[in-house]
N, C-alpha and C positions, 0 to 999 in steps of 0.2 A: 921637235914637233912630232916625229915618229913615236918617240917614247911616250909623249903625252897622249897621243891617239890610242896606243896600245893599253896604257894605264886606264883609259876611260872607255875601253872597247864595248862593254856591255851597254852603257847608256847611249853611245853613238849608234851602235847597231839597232837598239830599240827605237831610237828616234828616227832613223832612216826607214826602218820597217813600218812604223806607224804613219810616217809621212807618205810613203809610197802607197800603202794600203788605202789611206784616205783619198789620195789623188785619183787612183784608179777606180775606187768605188764611186767617187763623184763623177768621173768620166763615164762610167757605166750607166749612171742615171741620165746624163745629158745626151750621150750618143751611143746607145747600145747596138751591138752587132746582131744579136738575136733576142727574141722575147724571153725574159727570165721565167723560171718555173714558179709555180704557185707556192712551193714549200721553201722559198728562199730564206725566210727568217729562221726556220728550224735548222736548215743546212748551216747557216752562218754560226748559230750558237754551237752546233756540234763541231764545226771546223775550228772555231776559236778555242773550244774546250779541248779538242785534240791537240792543238798547237801548244796550249799551256801544259798539258800532260807531258808532251814530248820534251819540253824545256825542263820540267821537273825530273824526268827520267834521266836525261843527260847529266844534269847537275848531281843527281844522287849516285849514279853508277860509274861516271867517268870523272876522275880527279882533275883532268886537264881539259881546257877548251882546245880548239884547233890552233889558235894563236899561242896558247901555252905549250902545246906540243912543238910548235915551230921554234919557240924560245929555247926549249930543251935541246932540240936538234942543233940549233946554232951553238949553244954552250958546249955540246959534246962533239961538234964538228961532223955530225952525221949528214950524209946525203951528197949527191953528185955535185951540186952547185957550190958546195963548200970547199971543193977540191980545186976550184979555178978562181982566178981573179978577173973580174969583169966589172964594168960600170954598174952602179946600183940600179939605174933605170932599166938596163938590159936584163939584169937578173930578175927584177920585179916583173917585167913584161913576160919573160920566158916562163916564170913560175906560174903566173896567172893562166897563160895559154896551156901549160902542161896540166895544171889542176883541172881546167875545163875539159880537156881530153879525158882525164880520168873519170870525171863525172859522166861524160857521154858513154864511155865504155861500161861504167857501172850501171847506167840506165839500160843499156842493151842487155847486160847480164841479168838484170832483174826481170827482163822479158823472156830471156832464153832458158833460165833454170826454173822449172815448175815450182819448186819450194819457195824461191824468191818471188815468183810471180804471184803466189798466194798472198804475200805481204803487199806487193805493189798494187794488187787489185783494189785495195782500199782507196787509192788515189784515182784509179780509172773507173770505179763503180759509181762515181758521182753522176747523177742523171742530168746535171746541168753543168755549165762551164762559166765560171766567173772568177774574180780575183781571189775569193776564198778557197777555190780549188787548189791554189798554189801553196796552201799550208796544210793540206789534207793528206797526211802520211801516217802510217801505223807506227807506234813507238818502237817496235822491233826493227822496222826498216830504217828509221832514223838512227837507231843505235848502230846497226850494221854499216850504214852510210858513214857515220862518224869514224868508225874503226878503219874503214877503207881509206878515208881521208887522212887519218893519222899515218897510215902506212905510206901513202903517197907523199906526204909532207916529209917524212923521214928519208924516203928513198931519193926524192928530188933534192932535198936540202933547201926547202922553200923558206925565205926570210919571213919573219913574223909580220912585217908590214904588208908583204905581198899576200899572205894568208888573210889578214884583216880586210884588205881591199877586195880580195876574191869573195870572201864571205858576204860582204855588203853587196857586191855586184850580183852574186848568185841569188840572194834573197830578193833583191829588187827586181831582177829579171824574171824570177819565178812568179812574182805578183803581177808584173806587167804582161808577160806572155800568156798568163791565164785569164787576163781581163776580157770581159764581154764588151769590148770597145770597138768602135768603128774608126778605121783609118782610111783615107782616100787610097784607092787601089794603086795609083802611081807612087805614092809615098811608101806603101807597104812593099811594093816590088823592089824599090831601092833600098829600103831599110833592112830587108831580110838578107841582104848581103853582109850586113854588119852585126846585127843582133837577131835573135829569134823573136818574131812578131806574134801577136795573138792569132792571126789568121794562119800562120805557119804551124804553130803548136796545136791549134784546135783540131787539125787533121789527126793528130796523135791520139785524140780522145774520141775518135769515131767508134761507133759500134762495129764497124767493118774491120775484121781481124788484120788484113794486110795494111789498112790505114793506121790501125793502132800500132803496128810494128814499123812505123816510119817516123821521121822528124823527132829523133830522140834528144836533140840538143836543148839545153836549158838557157844558155847564155850566148855562146858563139854558134853561128849557123853553119860553119864551114865543114864540120865533121860529117854531117849528113850528106852533103854533096860529095865529099871526098870518099866516103865509104859506101855510097850507093843506097842510102836509106832516106833520101829526100823525096818527098811528094809535094807538089806545089799546091794542090787543092783537093778537097774531098769530092768524090764522084757525085754526091747528091747536092753539092753546094752548101755554103755555110748556114744559110737560113733553114734548109730542109734536112740537113744531116741529123742523125740521132746520136746523142752523146751517151757514153757509158759502156756497159758490158751486157750482151744479149741475155745471158743467163742470170744476171743479178739486177732485178728490177723491183725487188721488195723494198718498199719505203722504210721499213723498220731496220733493214740492213744497210741501206744506202744513204740515209739521212739522219740517223739517230746515233748519238755517241756510243752507246753500248753496242749497237749493231756494227759500227765501224771497228770496234775493238775485237769482236768475235768473228768478223767477216772472213779473215784468212783461213779459218778452220771450218768453213761451211762449203759443202758441195765439191764438185770436181773442178779442175782447172780449165776444162773446156779446150777449145781449139785456138786460144789466143797466144800461148807461148810460142816463140819463134821456132823452136825445135819441132813442133808439131808439123810444120810445113816440110820438114826434111825426112819424114817417115814414109 
């Protein structure tokens, strides 16, 4: 079964991505948390175009997928987990948790290093917050992220099946926690102990710098609580909070495909990078 899943990785991941995207998009129509912006259609076209471009860049520049790198590491015996014998379920669970921690730390790094923040601003400069924001990343950031993931897979010794499951979970959770969807507050409070909810992650997209530098988790919410980067709610409330970056409000840069591609090379980094607070 595992071999069949890995052999059909692309189509399974594409099906999961399309399914979650459609479900969350429908949910946004039926029960929105905030009023959507007037430029939603243009944003969606730009975000989908950017996602397609990112896929092409990865396929052209990297000979292996994350699952392919895991298969190579298994064959060569690379990584910590290949040195020990443990039940398959435990190895898979530990691998997924370890990879999620790596993604959390990577996210913090992209906020802490000004050069990386320039790339990550493409994601944060969105003036709205909906499911399409979850696929809005600059191609260079996507490429760097995959190289970091490769390094983690080799160092950890992550099995290919665990990498596949993690990739599906990460994509699905990114779409879900960027959704402009309304959850009952009691359900949200309980759910955010298990996964990152939209209300939890929306704080991270606030225009307020110290809120931007909180709630870095994408899938598991534990790391923010453990490392002190958790903030329960935005100061202004979810309906009144302003989304985006204060110095990047030009619609040509924030909602058009060409603008998103050149945005990292525009203007100063401002006061958003974490290390600005330590000066």
